[in-house]
N, C-alpha and C positions, 0 to 999 in steps of 0.2 A: 897442542896449540889450538887456540880458538880464534876465529876471525868472525867479525860481525860487519855486515853491510846493510844499509837500507837502500833498496832498489826501487826505483819509481815505476814499478810494473806490478801487475796482479800476480798473486802466488801461482796461478795456473801457468802463466807464461814463464816464470822463473823455474817452476817445476819441469816444464818441457825442456828448457835449456840445460837442466842438470840431470835429466833422467832418460833422454831419448838420444838415439844416434844423430838424428837431424839437429837436435839442440846442442849436443856436445861438440859436434864436428867443427863448427866455426872457431871455437875458442880453446879447446883442449885436446879432444881425441875422438875416437870412434868406439862404438859399442856394437856387439853382435851377440846373437844367441838370445836365450831367455832364462830368467831365474827359475821359472817353473820347470823347464826342461833340464836344468842343472848345467847348462853349457854357456852361461853368460861370460863374456870376456870383454876386456877393455884394452885399447892401444892408445898411448899418449902421443898421438900423431903430431901435436904441436912441437914435439921434441925432434921430429924428423919422420920422413915417410916410411922408414924401416923400423919403426917402433914395434917392439914385440907385443904379441897378444898375451894378456895376463888374465888368468881365471879370476872371476869375481864371485864371492860368496855373499849372498844377501842375508844379513842377520835380521833386519826389519825393514819394512817399507810401508809407507802410508801416503797414498797419492795426494799430491799438492801440499804435503806437510813435512815430508822428510824420508830419509833412508839412513841405514847403518850397514856399511859393507866392509868386507875384508878383501884385500888383494894380495896375492902372493907374487911380489915383484922380483923374486929371486934373491932378495936380501932380507928374507923374513917377511912375515905377514904385516901389512899396513892396514890400519883401520881408519875409516873415514866416516864421519857422521855429519849429515846435513839436516838442518831443520829450517822450516819456513813458517813465519807467523805474520799475521796482519799487522800493519803499521800505518799510522795516519798518512804517511807519505808513500805508501806502496806495500812492500814486503820486506820484513826483516829476515835476512839470510844469516844463519849461523853455520859455519863450516869448521869442523874439528878434524885434525890429523892427530891420531893417538898412537903413541909408541911407548915402549917400556922406560926409556930414559931421555933426559934432556939432550944428552950427547947425540942420540939417534935422530932427534928432531932438528937439531941445530942447522944442518945443511938446507932445510926446506923452508925456513921462515919467509925469506923474501920471495921465494918462488911462488908461494900460494898467493901473495899479494899481486904478483904479476898476473897469475891466471885469473884472479877475481877482477882485476882491471879489464882483462880481455873479455870476461863474461859480461861486464857492464856494457862494453862496446858492442858485443854481439847482440845484446838485448835492445840497444838503442839504434842499431844500424850504423854505428860508427866504424871507423877504419881500424880493425883489430891489429893490423901490422904496425900501427903507430905506437903500440906499447913496446918499449925497448927494455928488454930484460936487464941489460947492463945499467941503464939509467935507474930502473926501479931498485936493483940490487945496491947500487952505489948510494942511493938516497936512504934506503931502509936498513942496510947492514948495521950501522951504528945503533939504530933504535933496537933492533933485535938483539944485538950484543948486550945492550943495557938490560933488556927484559930477561935474557938468560942469566945475566949476572945477579939480578934481583931474585930470580927463582932459585938460584944456587946459593943464595945468602951472601953474595959478594957485593951487592949493590945497596 
C-alpha cells in the first residue's frame, strides 16, 4: 500500500517527525537505540502505553529524503518505505507498507491514514487527540474495500 501526502512543511521538519524519538512520539510511537549499534527498536505507543518494543532493521536511510526499514512485529516481518521530495507546497511524503499479499495488508489500510492525519497535526501543532480512529475507519473502509477489490480483479 502506498500513501501520498503533500505536507506544508520543509523536508527537514517532516524528516525529524518521521525519524527521531522526539518527532515520532507525539503521533505514533517511540524509538530507542541506534541503527549503527544494531539495537534500534520501535514501540507503537499510540496503541497504548504497554506497546511492545519491536526490533528495527534499517535497509536504507538518507537523511531528509527517506528510509527503508523492516520490523519484526511478531506476525512476520513488516517492511516500510518512506520517501520525501520537494513539492511547490512543501514536501511530498510517500509512505509504503509492503507485505507479501493483499490479504496481509487489508487490516492496515485505514490505520495508516489515521496515523498520517496525526502526523499532519503533530507538524502543525494541532490537537492530535482530535483524530478519531473509528471516524477515519468508518469513512475510509469502503474506499479501501473498493481499492482491494480492484487490485484483486473484482472491481
